N, CA, C and O atoms as CSV, one atom per row, in Angstrom:
chain,resi,resn,atom,element,x,y,z
A,1,UNK,N,N,-13.199,-15.704,1.902
A,1,UNK,CA,C,-14.068,-15.076,2.885
A,1,UNK,C,C,-15.510,-15.158,2.373
A,1,UNK,O,O,-15.801,-14.806,1.230
A,2,UNK,N,N,-16.378,-15.617,3.222
A,2,UNK,CA,C,-17.804,-15.622,2.901
A,2,UNK,C,C,-18.273,-14.180,2.779
A,2,UNK,O,O,-17.884,-13.333,3.584
A,3,UNK,N,N,-19.098,-13.895,1.789
A,3,UNK,CA,C,-19.484,-12.495,1.585
A,3,UNK,C,C,-20.793,-12.124,2.271
A,3,UNK,O,O,-21.123,-10.942,2.358
A,4,UNK,N,N,-21.546,-13.108,2.759
A,4,UNK,CA,C,-22.813,-12.799,3.422
A,4,UNK,C,C,-22.646,-12.994,4.931
A,4,UNK,O,O,-22.224,-14.050,5.403
A,5,UNK,N,N,-22.987,-11.955,5.652
A,5,UNK,CA,C,-22.860,-11.971,7.108
A,5,UNK,C,C,-24.232,-11.740,7.733
A,5,UNK,O,O,-25.084,-11.059,7.162
A,6,UNK,N,N,-24.426,-12.313,8.903
A,6,UNK,CA,C,-25.652,-12.117,9.681
A,6,UNK,C,C,-25.228,-11.646,11.072
A,6,UNK,O,O,-24.730,-12.428,11.883
A,7,UNK,N,N,-25.434,-10.364,11.330
A,7,UNK,CA,C,-25.056,-9.806,12.623
A,7,UNK,C,C,-26.298,-9.416,13.413
A,7,UNK,O,O,-27.218,-8.806,12.868
A,8,UNK,N,N,-26.325,-9.767,14.698
A,8,UNK,CA,C,-27.416,-9.260,15.531
A,8,UNK,C,C,-27.170,-7.782,15.831
A,8,UNK,O,O,-26.063,-7.376,16.184
A,9,UNK,N,N,-28.219,-7.004,15.683
A,9,UNK,CA,C,-28.144,-5.572,15.973
A,9,UNK,C,C,-29.114,-5.267,17.104
A,9,UNK,O,O,-30.224,-5.796,17.144
A,10,UNK,N,N,-28.692,-4.424,18.006
A,10,UNK,CA,C,-29.547,-4.010,19.121
A,10,UNK,C,C,-30.230,-2.706,18.733
A,10,UNK,O,O,-29.575,-1.715,18.407
A,11,UNK,N,N,-31.541,-2.725,18.774
A,11,UNK,CA,C,-32.341,-1.538,18.485
A,11,UNK,C,C,-32.912,-1.031,19.804
A,11,UNK,O,O,-33.402,-1.808,20.623
A,12,UNK,N,N,-32.843,0.243,19.988
A,12,UNK,CA,C,-33.422,0.857,21.179
A,12,UNK,C,C,-34.399,1.932,20.741
A,12,UNK,O,O,-34.053,2.845,19.991
A,13,UNK,N,N,-35.627,1.804,21.225
A,13,UNK,CA,C,-36.664,2.791,20.922
A,13,UNK,C,C,-36.303,4.087,21.630
A,13,UNK,O,O,-36.036,4.101,22.831
A,14,UNK,N,N,-36.297,5.173,20.869
A,14,UNK,CA,C,-36.015,6.497,21.419
A,14,UNK,C,C,-37.296,7.324,21.370
A,14,UNK,O,O,-38.320,6.863,20.866
A,15,UNK,N,N,-37.234,8.526,21.885
A,15,UNK,CA,C,-38.393,9.413,21.836
A,15,UNK,C,C,-38.863,9.574,20.391
A,15,UNK,O,O,-40.060,9.565,20.103
A,16,UNK,N,N,-37.884,9.721,19.488
A,16,UNK,CA,C,-38.169,9.739,18.056
A,16,UNK,C,C,-37.267,8.699,17.405
A,16,UNK,O,O,-36.046,8.859,17.403
A,17,UNK,N,N,-37.833,7.662,16.866
A,17,UNK,CA,C,-37.068,6.675,16.124
A,17,UNK,C,C,-36.321,5.671,16.975
A,17,UNK,O,O,-36.729,5.332,18.086
A,18,UNK,N,N,-35.198,5.199,16.411
A,18,UNK,CA,C,-34.417,4.130,17.020
A,18,UNK,C,C,-32.929,4.430,16.959
A,18,UNK,O,O,-32.431,4.976,15.974
A,19,UNK,N,N,-32.233,4.070,18.013
A,19,UNK,CA,C,-30.778,3.969,17.982
A,19,UNK,C,C,-30.481,2.506,17.700
A,19,UNK,O,O,-31.250,1.630,18.097
A,20,UNK,N,N,-29.383,2.234,17.025
A,20,UNK,CA,C,-29.052,0.843,16.701
A,20,UNK,C,C,-27.538,0.675,16.672
A,20,UNK,O,O,-26.809,1.572,16.248
A,21,UNK,N,N,-27.076,-0.488,17.131
A,21,UNK,CA,C,-25.651,-0.785,17.097
A,21,UNK,C,C,-25.450,-2.279,16.969
A,21,UNK,O,O,-26.327,-3.078,17.300
A,22,UNK,N,N,-24.264,-2.640,16.478
A,22,UNK,CA,C,-23.881,-4.043,16.320
A,22,UNK,C,C,-22.801,-4.328,17.350
A,22,UNK,O,O,-21.671,-3.862,17.203
A,23,UNK,N,N,-23.129,-5.087,18.393
A,23,UNK,CA,C,-22.166,-5.337,19.463
A,23,UNK,C,C,-20.872,-6.020,19.003
A,23,UNK,O,O,-19.825,-5.837,19.622
A,24,UNK,N,N,-20.938,-6.800,17.927
A,24,UNK,CA,C,-19.767,-7.536,17.459
A,24,UNK,C,C,-18.776,-6.683,16.682
A,24,UNK,O,O,-17.638,-7.099,16.464
A,25,UNK,N,N,-19.202,-5.481,16.257
A,25,UNK,CA,C,-18.333,-4.625,15.444
A,25,UNK,C,C,-18.154,-3.300,16.174
A,25,UNK,O,O,-19.073,-2.483,16.246
A,26,UNK,N,N,-16.962,-3.104,16.708
A,26,UNK,CA,C,-16.677,-1.898,17.480
A,26,UNK,C,C,-16.959,-0.648,16.660
A,26,UNK,O,O,-16.484,-0.525,15.531
A,27,UNK,N,N,-17.723,0.275,17.217
A,27,UNK,CA,C,-18.012,1.549,16.575
A,27,UNK,C,C,-19.109,1.505,15.536
A,27,UNK,O,O,-19.365,2.509,14.872
A,28,UNK,N,N,-19.760,0.374,15.378
A,28,UNK,CA,C,-20.811,0.237,14.364
A,28,UNK,C,C,-22.147,0.659,14.977
A,28,UNK,O,O,-22.846,-0.147,15.592
A,29,UNK,N,N,-22.482,1.927,14.799
A,29,UNK,CA,C,-23.694,2.499,15.382
A,29,UNK,C,C,-24.411,3.353,14.343
A,29,UNK,O,O,-23.799,3.860,13.403
A,30,UNK,N,N,-25.711,3.501,14.530
A,30,UNK,CA,C,-26.490,4.363,13.653
A,30,UNK,C,C,-27.806,4.680,14.341
A,30,UNK,O,O,-28.004,4.361,15.514
A,31,UNK,N,N,-28.702,5.314,13.594
A,31,UNK,CA,C,-30.032,5.638,14.101
A,31,UNK,C,C,-30.937,5.919,12.915
A,31,UNK,O,O,-30.471,6.126,11.795
A,32,UNK,N,N,-32.231,5.924,13.175
A,32,UNK,CA,C,-33.190,6.252,12.134
A,32,UNK,C,C,-34.507,6.681,12.750
A,32,UNK,O,O,-34.818,6.327,13.887
A,33,UNK,N,N,-35.272,7.439,11.999
A,33,UNK,CA,C,-36.565,7.918,12.498
A,33,UNK,C,C,-37.612,6.812,12.548
A,33,UNK,O,O,-38.571,6.893,13.315
A,34,UNK,N,N,-37.422,5.765,11.718
A,34,UNK,CA,C,-38.324,4.604,11.723
A,34,UNK,C,C,-37.469,3.350,11.827
A,34,UNK,O,O,-36.249,3.405,11.672
A,35,UNK,N,N,-38.119,2.218,12.092
A,35,UNK,CA,C,-37.375,0.955,12.150
A,35,UNK,C,C,-36.721,0.672,10.798
A,35,UNK,O,O,-35.546,0.310,10.743
A,36,UNK,N,N,-37.478,0.835,9.704
A,36,UNK,CA,C,-36.924,0.561,8.372
A,36,UNK,C,C,-35.717,1.437,8.077
A,36,UNK,O,O,-34.722,0.964,7.528
A,37,UNK,N,N,-35.801,2.700,8.436
A,37,UNK,CA,C,-34.694,3.624,8.213
A,37,UNK,C,C,-33.484,3.215,9.054
A,37,UNK,O,O,-32.355,3.216,8.562
A,38,UNK,N,N,-33.715,2.869,10.306
A,38,UNK,CA,C,-32.617,2.442,11.176
A,38,UNK,C,C,-31.961,1.170,10.639
A,38,UNK,O,O,-30.741,1.025,10.705
A,39,UNK,N,N,-32.770,0.248,10.106
A,39,UNK,CA,C,-32.235,-0.988,9.535
A,39,UNK,C,C,-31.379,-0.677,8.309
A,39,UNK,O,O,-30.298,-1.242,8.146
A,40,UNK,N,N,-31.854,0.210,7.456
A,40,UNK,CA,C,-31.099,0.610,6.268
A,40,UNK,C,C,-29.773,1.256,6.661
A,40,UNK,O,O,-28.730,0.942,6.089
A,41,UNK,N,N,-29.818,2.153,7.633
A,41,UNK,CA,C,-28.610,2.879,8.030
A,41,UNK,C,C,-27.597,1.988,8.753
A,41,UNK,O,O,-26.390,2.198,8.628
A,42,UNK,N,N,-28.076,1.001,9.505
A,42,UNK,CA,C,-27.113,0.124,10.184
A,42,UNK,C,C,-26.423,-0.769,9.157
A,42,UNK,O,O,-25.270,-1.150,9.357
A,43,UNK,N,N,-27.099,-1.107,8.070
A,43,UNK,CA,C,-26.439,-1.871,7.001
A,43,UNK,C,C,-25.310,-1.045,6.391
A,43,UNK,O,O,-24.230,-1.570,6.119
A,44,UNK,N,N,-25.557,0.239,6.177
A,44,UNK,CA,C,-24.493,1.110,5.671
A,44,UNK,C,C,-23.328,1.173,6.658
A,44,UNK,O,O,-22.165,1.132,6.257
A,45,UNK,N,N,-23.644,1.272,7.942
A,45,UNK,CA,C,-22.597,1.322,8.969
A,45,UNK,C,C,-21.796,0.023,8.996
A,45,UNK,O,O,-20.574,0.051,9.141
A,46,UNK,N,N,-22.477,-1.114,8.857
A,46,UNK,CA,C,-21.775,-2.403,8.805
A,46,UNK,C,C,-20.812,-2.406,7.622
A,46,UNK,O,O,-19.664,-2.832,7.751
A,47,UNK,N,N,-21.281,-1.930,6.468
A,47,UNK,CA,C,-20.426,-1.901,5.284
A,47,UNK,C,C,-19.185,-1.061,5.490
A,47,UNK,O,O,-18.080,-1.486,5.154
A,48,UNK,N,N,-19.356,0.116,6.032
A,48,UNK,CA,C,-18.217,1.007,6.281
A,48,UNK,C,C,-17.235,0.351,7.244
A,48,UNK,O,O,-16.027,0.355,7.006
A,49,UNK,N,N,-17.755,-0.211,8.327
A,49,UNK,CA,C,-16.887,-0.828,9.338
A,49,UNK,C,C,-16.164,-2.062,8.794
A,49,UNK,O,O,-14.960,-2.213,8.999
A,50,UNK,N,N,-16.895,-2.948,8.098
A,50,UNK,CA,C,-16.254,-4.153,7.562
A,50,UNK,C,C,-15.222,-3.794,6.497
A,50,UNK,O,O,-14.175,-4.436,6.408
A,51,UNK,N,N,-15.504,-2.789,5.700
A,51,UNK,CA,C,-14.552,-2.346,4.692
A,51,UNK,C,C,-13.247,-1.899,5.350
A,51,UNK,O,O,-12.164,-2.254,4.886
A,52,UNK,N,N,-13.348,-1.133,6.414
A,52,UNK,CA,C,-12.147,-0.695,7.139
A,52,UNK,C,C,-11.405,-1.876,7.764
A,52,UNK,O,O,-10.176,-1.930,7.736
A,53,UNK,N,N,-12.152,-2.808,8.320
A,53,UNK,CA,C,-11.535,-3.995,8.935
A,53,UNK,C,C,-10.730,-4.769,7.894
A,53,UNK,O,O,-9.585,-5.148,8.143
A,54,UNK,N,N,-11.330,-5.003,6.730
A,54,UNK,CA,C,-10.674,-5.771,5.670
A,54,UNK,C,C,-9.493,-4.989,5.102
A,54,UNK,O,O,-8.438,-5.572,4.853
A,55,UNK,N,N,-9.649,-3.670,4.891
A,55,UNK,CA,C,-8.543,-2.863,4.372
A,55,UNK,C,C,-7.341,-2.894,5.309
A,55,UNK,O,O,-6.200,-2.778,4.861
A,56,UNK,N,N,-7.589,-3.050,6.597
A,56,UNK,CA,C,-6.493,-3.119,7.570
A,56,UNK,C,C,-5.922,-4.529,7.701
A,56,UNK,O,O,-5.097,-4.794,8.576
A,57,UNK,N,N,-6.369,-5.433,6.822
A,57,UNK,CA,C,-5.812,-6.787,6.800
A,57,UNK,C,C,-6.404,-7.732,7.823
A,57,UNK,O,O,-5.850,-8.803,8.074
A,58,UNK,N,N,-7.521,-7.351,8.417
A,58,UNK,CA,C,-8.152,-8.199,9.423
A,58,UNK,C,C,-9.371,-8.921,8.855
A,58,UNK,O,O,-9.877,-8.578,7.786
A,59,UNK,N,N,-9.815,-9.904,9.578
A,59,UNK,CA,C,-10.980,-10.694,9.187
A,59,UNK,C,C,-12.200,-10.145,9.925
A,59,UNK,O,O,-12.105,-9.827,11.110
A,60,UNK,N,N,-13.347,-10.026,9.247
A,60,UNK,CA,C,-14.554,-9.555,9.938
A,60,UNK,C,C,-14.869,-10.434,11.147
A,60,UNK,O,O,-14.671,-11.648,11.098
A,61,UNK,N,N,-15.358,-9.830,12.231
A,61,UNK,CA,C,-15.631,-10.605,13.440
A,61,UNK,C,C,-16.791,-11.575,13.243
A,61,UNK,O,O,-17.691,-11.346,12.436
A,62,UNK,N,N,-16.743,-12.655,14.000
A,62,UNK,CA,C,-17.847,-13.619,13.992
A,62,UNK,C,C,-19.025,-13.014,14.743
A,62,UNK,O,O,-18.859,-12.195,15.647
A,63,UNK,N,N,-20.196,-13.433,14.347
A,63,UNK,CA,C,-21.413,-12.922,14.983
A,63,UNK,C,C,-21.718,-13.668,16.274
A,63,UNK,O,O,-21.541,-14.882,16.370
A,64,UNK,N,N,-22.173,-12.920,17.248
A,64,UNK,CA,C,-22.649,-13.474,18.507
A,64,UNK,C,C,-24.027,-14.072,18.287
A,64,UNK,O,O,-24.782,-13.595,17.440
A,65,UNK,N,N,-24.360,-15.103,19.034
A,65,UNK,CA,C,-25.727,-15.640,18.998
A,65,UNK,C,C,-26.663,-14.561,19.519
A,65,UNK,O,O,-26.395,-13.977,20.569
A,66,UNK,N,N,-27.763,-14.279,18.808
A,66,UNK,CA,C,-28.676,-13.212,19.246
A,66,UNK,C,C,-29.193,-13.393,20.668
A,66,UNK,O,O,-29.382,-12.413,21.389
A,67,UNK,N,N,-29.423,-14.645,21.077
A,67,UNK,CA,C,-29.954,-14.858,22.428
A,67,UNK,C,C,-28.890,-14.688,23.509
A,67,UNK,O,O,-29.205,-14.772,24.696
A,68,UNK,N,N,-27.633,-14.449,23.119
A,68,UNK,CA,C,-26.567,-14.226,24.093
A,68,UNK,C,C,-26.343,-12.761,24.408
A,68,UNK,O,O,-25.433,-12.423,25.165
A,69,UNK,N,N,-27.157,-11.891,23.841
A,69,UNK,CA,C,-26.996,-10.455,24.046
A,69,UNK,C,C,-27.928,-9.993,25.157
A,69,UNK,O,O,-29.139,-10.206,25.099
A,70,UNK,N,N,-27.347,-9.359,26.164
A,70,UNK,CA,C,-28.159,-8.838,27.265
A,70,UNK,C,C,-28.801,-7.525,26.838
A,70,UNK,O,O,-28.151,-6.650,26.267
A,71,UNK,N,N,-30.089,-7.411,27.129
A,71,UNK,CA,C,-30.843,-6.237,26.714
A,71,UNK,C,C,-31.388,-5.482,27.915
A,71,UNK,O,O,-31.598,-6.048,28.988
A,72,UNK,N,N,-31.609,-4.210,27.710
A,72,UNK,CA,C,-32.263,-3.375,28.703
A,72,UNK,C,C,-33.691,-3.128,28.235
A,72,UNK,O,O,-34.025,-3.436,27.091
A,73,UNK,N,N,-34.542,-2.574,29.106
A,73,UNK,CA,C,-35.902,-2.261,28.670
A,73,UNK,C,C,-35.871,-1.343,27.430
A,73,UNK,O,O,-34.969,-0.519,27.283
A,74,UNK,N,N,-36.840,-1.496,26.569
A,74,UNK,CA,C,-36.960,-0.734,25.318
A,74,UNK,C,C,-35.908,-1.114,24.284
A,74,UNK,O,O,-35.693,-0.370,23.327
A,75,UNK,N,N,-35.249,-2.257,24.457
A,75,UNK,CA,C,-34.288,-2.741,23.475
A,75,UNK,C,C,-34.758,-4.085,22.930
A,75,UNK,O,O,-35.424,-4.852,23.626
A,76,UNK,N,N,-34.407,-4.356,21.687
A,76,UNK,CA,C,-34.662,-5.674,21.101
A,76,UNK,C,C,-33.577,-5.950,20.068
A,76,UNK,O,O,-32.895,-5.037,19.603
A,77,UNK,N,N,-33.428,-7.223,19.720
A,77,UNK,CA,C,-32.409,-7.642,18.761
A,77,UNK,C,C,-33.085,-8.022,17.452
A,77,UNK,O,O,-34.114,-8.697,17.443
A,78,UNK,N,N,-32.500,-7.585,16.359
A,78,UNK,CA,C,-32.901,-8.017,15.022
A,78,UNK,C,C,-31.634,-8.437,14.287
A,78,UNK,O,O,-30.616,-7.748,14.352
A,79,UNK,N,N,-31.698,-9.548,13.598
A,79,UNK,CA,C,-30.535,-10.015,12.843
A,79,UNK,C,C,-30.517,-9.303,11.490
A,79,UNK,O,O,-31.513,-9.270,10.767
A,80,UNK,N,N,-29.355,-8.737,11.174
A,80,UNK,CA,C,-29.176,-7.980,9.936
A,80,UNK,C,C,-28.385,-8.835,8.955
A,80,UNK,O,O,-27.286,-9.296,9.262
A,81,UNK,N,N,-28.951,-9.040,7.779
A,81,UNK,CA,C,-28.271,-9.750,6.702
A,81,UNK,C,C,-27.487,-8.727,5.889
A,81,UNK,O,O,-28.031,-7.704,5.475
A,82,UNK,N,N,-26.208,-9.011,5.664
A,82,UNK,CA,C,-25.356,-8.057,4.953
A,82,UNK,C,C,-24.516,-8.800,3.920
A,82,UNK,O,O,-23.796,-9.739,4.263
A,83,UNK,N,N,-24.604,-8.382,2.647
A,83,UNK,CA,C,-23.834,-8.972,1.556
A,83,UNK,C,C,-22.659,-8.048,1.235
A,83,UNK,O,O,-22.833,-6.997,0.617
A,84,UNK,N,N,-21.473,-8.448,1.660
A,84,UNK,CA,C,-20.283,-7.615,1.510
A,84,UNK,C,C,-19.919,-7.412,0.037
A,84,UNK,O,O,-19.502,-6.319,-0.346
A,85,UNK,N,N,-20.070,-8.450,-0.793
A,85,UNK,CA,C,-19.757,-8.308,-2.215
A,85,UNK,C,C,-20.666,-7.278,-2.878
A,85,UNK,O,O,-20.202,-6.461,-3.672
A,86,UNK,N,N,-21.952,-7.313,-2.558
A,86,UNK,CA,C,-22.891,-6.340,-3.122
A,86,UNK,C,C,-22.537,-4.927,-2.657
A,86,UNK,O,O,-22.597,-3.979,-3.440
A,87,UNK,N,N,-22.169,-4.791,-1.383
A,87,UNK,CA,C,-21.757,-3.491,-0.853
A,87,UNK,C,C,-20.540,-2.970,-1.617
A,87,UNK,O,O,-20.485,-1.800,-1.994
A,88,UNK,N,N,-19.568,-3.854,-1.838
A,88,UNK,CA,C,-18.347,-3.449,-2.543
A,88,UNK,C,C,-18.669,-3.016,-3.973
A,88,UNK,O,O,-18.089,-2.053,-4.474
A,89,UNK,N,N,-19.595,-3.726,-4.635
A,89,UNK,CA,C,-19.964,-3.355,-6.003
A,89,UNK,C,C,-20.563,-1.957,-6.048
A,89,UNK,O,O,-20.291,-1.190,-6.972
A,90,UNK,N,N,-21.374,-1.625,-5.055
A,90,UNK,CA,C,-22.038,-0.322,-5.029
A,90,UNK,C,C,-21.119,0.796,-4.573
A,90,UNK,O,O,-21.177,1.906,-5.102
A,91,UNK,N,N,-20.261,0.508,-3.583
A,91,UNK,CA,C,-19.519,1.575,-2.926
A,91,UNK,C,C,-18.004,1.521,-3.121
A,91,UNK,O,O,-17.300,2.477,-2.796
A,92,UNK,N,N,-17.507,0.413,-3.644
A,92,UNK,CA,C,-16.056,0.271,-3.798
A,92,UNK,C,C,-15.547,1.097,-4.962
A,92,UNK,O,O,-15.755,0.734,-6.120
A,93,UNK,N,N,-14.895,2.183,-4.674
A,93,UNK,CA,C,-14.397,3.079,-5.716
A,93,UNK,C,C,-12.896,2.909,-5.949
A,93,UNK,O,O,-12.354,3.430,-6.923
A,94,UNK,N,N,-12.246,2.200,-5.080
A,94,UNK,CA,C,-10.804,2.052,-5.180
A,94,UNK,C,C,-10.460,1.145,-6.354
A,94,UNK,O,O,-10.997,0.044,-6.479
A,95,UNK,N,N,-9.569,1.611,-7.205
A,95,UNK,CA,C,-9.096,0.803,-8.321
A,95,UNK,C,C,-7.774,0.161,-7.935
A,95,UNK,O,O,-7.013,0.696,-7.129
A,96,UNK,N,N,-7.523,-0.991,-8.527
A,96,UNK,CA,C,-6.296,-1.728,-8.266
A,96,UNK,C,C,-5.533,-1.832,-9.575
A,96,UNK,O,O,-6.086,-2.243,-10.595
A,97,UNK,N,N,-4.266,-1.458,-9.543
A,97,UNK,CA,C,-3.438,-1.513,-10.750
A,97,UNK,C,C,-3.031,-2.960,-10.997
A,97,UNK,O,O,-2.567,-3.657,-10.095
A,98,UNK,N,N,-3.217,-3.399,-12.251
A,98,UNK,CA,C,-2.824,-4.749,-12.655
A,98,UNK,C,C,-1.907,-4.639,-13.864
A,98,UNK,O,O,-2.119,-3.805,-14.745
A,99,UNK,N,N,-0.901,-5.476,-13.896
A,99,UNK,CA,C,-0.019,-5.552,-15.045
A,99,UNK,C,C,-0.486,-6.721,-15.894
A,99,UNK,O,O,-0.754,-7.804,-15.375
A,100,UNK,N,N,-0.584,-6.499,-17.221
A,100,UNK,CA,C,-1.005,-7.582,-18.091
A,100,UNK,C,C,-0.124,-7.634,-19.319
A,100,UNK,O,O,0.579,-6.678,-19.647
A,101,UNK,N,N,-0.175,-8.765,-19.985
A,101,UNK,CA,C,0.646,-8.966,-21.170
A,101,UNK,C,C,-0.260,-9.351,-22.331
A,101,UNK,O,O,-1.117,-10.226,-22.207
A,102,UNK,N,N,-0.055,-8.680,-23.467
A,102,UNK,CA,C,-0.770,-9.012,-24.701
A,102,UNK,C,C,0.263,-9.084,-25.821
A,102,UNK,O,O,1.322,-8.464,-25.727
A,103,UNK,N,N,-0.037,-9.832,-26.873
A,103,UNK,CA,C,0.905,-9.882,-27.998
A,103,UNK,C,C,1.098,-8.477,-28.595
A,103,UNK,O,O,0.167,-7.672,-28.600
A,104,UNK,N,N,2.282,-8.193,-29.085
A,104,UNK,CA,C,2.612,-6.867,-29.610
A,104,UNK,C,C,1.674,-6.455,-30.730
A,104,UNK,O,O,1.250,-5.301,-30.786
A,105,UNK,N,N,1.341,-7.382,-31.626
A,105,UNK,CA,C,0.453,-7.035,-32.748
A,105,UNK,C,C,-0.920,-6.601,-32.249
A,105,UNK,O,O,-1.528,-5.689,-32.810
A,106,UNK,N,N,-1.418,-7.265,-31.175
A,106,UNK,CA,C,-2.726,-6.924,-30.619
A,106,UNK,C,C,-2.666,-5.555,-29.929
A,106,UNK,O,O,-3.613,-4.772,-30.005
A,107,UNK,N,N,-1.567,-5.284,-29.272
A,107,UNK,CA,C,-1.379,-3.985,-28.633
A,107,UNK,C,C,-1.368,-2.866,-29.674
A,107,UNK,O,O,-2.003,-1.829,-29.482
A,108,UNK,N,N,-0.651,-3.076,-30.765
A,108,UNK,CA,C,-0.567,-2.065,-31.828
A,108,UNK,C,C,-1.944,-1.770,-32.415
A,108,UNK,O,O,-2.326,-0.608,-32.551
A,109,UNK,N,N,-2.689,-2.817,-32.763
A,109,UNK,CA,C,-4.029,-2.623,-33.318
A,109,UNK,C,C,-4.949,-1.910,-32.333
A,109,UNK,O,O,-5.723,-1.029,-32.707
A,110,UNK,N,N,-4.848,-2.305,-31.081
A,110,UNK,CA,C,-5.702,-1.698,-30.052
A,110,UNK,C,C,-5.386,-0.219,-29.866
A,110,UNK,O,O,-6.296,0.599,-29.734
A,111,UNK,N,N,-4.125,0.120,-29.854
A,111,UNK,CA,C,-3.734,1.517,-29.700
A,111,UNK,C,C,-4.185,2.357,-30.896
A,111,UNK,O,O,-4.601,3.503,-30.729
A,112,UNK,N,N,-4.103,1.787,-32.101
A,112,UNK,CA,C,-4.572,2.504,-33.295
A,112,UNK,C,C,-6.060,2.829,-33.201
A,112,UNK,O,O,-6.508,3.862,-33.698
A,113,UNK,N,N,-6.811,1.955,-32.570
A,113,UNK,CA,C,-8.266,2.147,-32.438
A,113,UNK,C,C,-8.636,2.846,-31.131
A,113,UNK,O,O,-9.816,2.950,-30.796
A,114,UNK,N,N,-7.628,3.328,-30.388
A,114,UNK,CA,C,-7.850,4.013,-29.106
A,114,UNK,C,C,-8.665,3.166,-28.124
A,114,UNK,O,O,-9.560,3.673,-27.449
A,115,UNK,N,N,-8.351,1.893,-28.055
A,115,UNK,CA,C,-9.025,0.979,-27.132
A,115,UNK,C,C,-8.522,1.247,-25.715
A,115,UNK,O,O,-7.316,1.328,-25.482
A,116,UNK,N,N,-9.449,1.383,-24.777
A,116,UNK,CA,C,-9.110,1.555,-23.372
A,116,UNK,C,C,-9.004,0.155,-22.754
A,116,UNK,O,O,-10.017,-0.510,-22.535
A,117,UNK,N,N,-7.781,-0.283,-22.477
A,117,UNK,CA,C,-7.552,-1.629,-21.971
A,117,UNK,C,C,-8.287,-1.880,-20.656
A,117,UNK,O,O,-8.826,-2.966,-20.444
A,118,UNK,N,N,-8.309,-0.889,-19.779
A,118,UNK,CA,C,-8.980,-1.060,-18.483
A,118,UNK,C,C,-10.467,-1.312,-18.663
A,118,UNK,O,O,-11.027,-2.197,-18.017
A,119,UNK,N,N,-11.116,-0.541,-19.538
A,119,UNK,CA,C,-12.551,-0.731,-19.760
A,119,UNK,C,C,-12.849,-2.096,-20.356
A,119,UNK,O,O,-13.794,-2.768,-19.942
A,120,UNK,N,N,-12.041,-2.507,-21.329
A,120,UNK,CA,C,-12.248,-3.812,-21.971
A,120,UNK,C,C,-12.064,-4.934,-20.948
A,120,UNK,O,O,-12.862,-5.870,-20.905
A,121,UNK,N,N,-11.035,-4.845,-20.141
A,121,UNK,CA,C,-10.783,-5.876,-19.143
A,121,UNK,C,C,-11.906,-5.922,-18.110
A,121,UNK,O,O,-12.341,-7.007,-17.724
A,122,UNK,N,N,-12.380,-4.765,-17.658
A,122,UNK,CA,C,-13.484,-4.743,-16.698
A,122,UNK,C,C,-14.731,-5.386,-17.280
A,122,UNK,O,O,-15.382,-6.193,-16.616
A,123,UNK,N,N,-15.069,-5.037,-18.516
A,123,UNK,CA,C,-16.248,-5.635,-19.166
A,123,UNK,C,C,-16.085,-7.143,-19.307
A,123,UNK,O,O,-17.026,-7.900,-19.068
A,124,UNK,N,N,-14.886,-7.578,-19.696
A,124,UNK,CA,C,-14.636,-9.012,-19.870
A,124,UNK,C,C,-14.730,-9.763,-18.535
A,124,UNK,O,O,-15.283,-10.861,-18.473
A,125,UNK,N,N,-14.192,-9.169,-17.482
A,125,UNK,CA,C,-14.263,-9.818,-16.163
A,125,UNK,C,C,-15.701,-9.903,-15.663
A,125,UNK,O,O,-16.111,-10.923,-15.111
A,126,UNK,N,N,-16.462,-8.835,-15.856
A,126,UNK,CA,C,-17.872,-8.849,-15.449
A,126,UNK,C,C,-18.624,-9.935,-16.203
A,126,UNK,O,O,-19.436,-10.656,-15.624
A,127,UNK,N,N,-18.348,-10.049,-17.501
A,127,UNK,CA,C,-18.991,-11.084,-18.312
A,127,UNK,C,C,-18.555,-12.474,-17.849
A,127,UNK,O,O,-19.392,-13.355,-17.652
A,128,UNK,N,N,-17.260,-12.668,-17.677
A,128,UNK,CA,C,-16.702,-13.982,-17.304
A,128,UNK,C,C,-17.213,-14.423,-15.923
A,128,UNK,O,O,-17.496,-15.602,-15.707
A,129,UNK,N,N,-17.323,-13.483,-15.013
A,129,UNK,CA,C,-17.785,-13.796,-13.655
A,129,UNK,C,C,-19.302,-13.822,-13.547
A,129,UNK,O,O,-19.849,-14.117,-12.485
A,130,UNK,N,N,-19.977,-13.514,-14.644
A,130,UNK,CA,C,-21.436,-13.510,-14.711
A,130,UNK,C,C,-22.047,-12.602,-13.662
A,130,UNK,O,O,-22.967,-12.979,-12.936
A,131,UNK,N,N,-21.508,-11.400,-13.605
A,131,UNK,CA,C,-21.984,-10.380,-12.656
A,131,UNK,C,C,-22.945,-9.476,-13.396
A,131,UNK,O,O,-22.617,-8.951,-14.460
A,132,UNK,N,N,-24.128,-9.291,-12.842
A,132,UNK,CA,C,-25.104,-8.372,-13.451
A,132,UNK,C,C,-24.705,-6.942,-13.147
A,132,UNK,O,O,-24.320,-6.625,-12.022
A,133,UNK,N,N,-24.795,-6.084,-14.140
A,133,UNK,CA,C,-24.494,-4.663,-13.925
A,133,UNK,C,C,-25.565,-3.998,-13.114
A,133,UNK,O,O,-25.477,-2.802,-12.836
């Protein structure tokens, strides 16, 4: 799955601030007192919605062409760039249990030194995948 998505979002000027929604993602709505705030909050909403979609075993929806969206007065479209991997790094709290095998002698030494296998494996994976903390 590609981790970067570009979704058109519809912004509507309100008496105070903006309402915003992503037509391609059911229930993906937000608002903000300023355009920047509304843009920030709709990114959070996209993350929450896409996370639920993926957790339910579905694929994130494809984006509609921005010029294919019908608008009403006081509405405009802005394309929102969203990096799902970055969102998961910041907000993904769910841990996944993994079974691993190490030689018995290495296990014994590690236990004597109170080594936390999960922490060591996480650090090693971050290093191996060249992910910045």
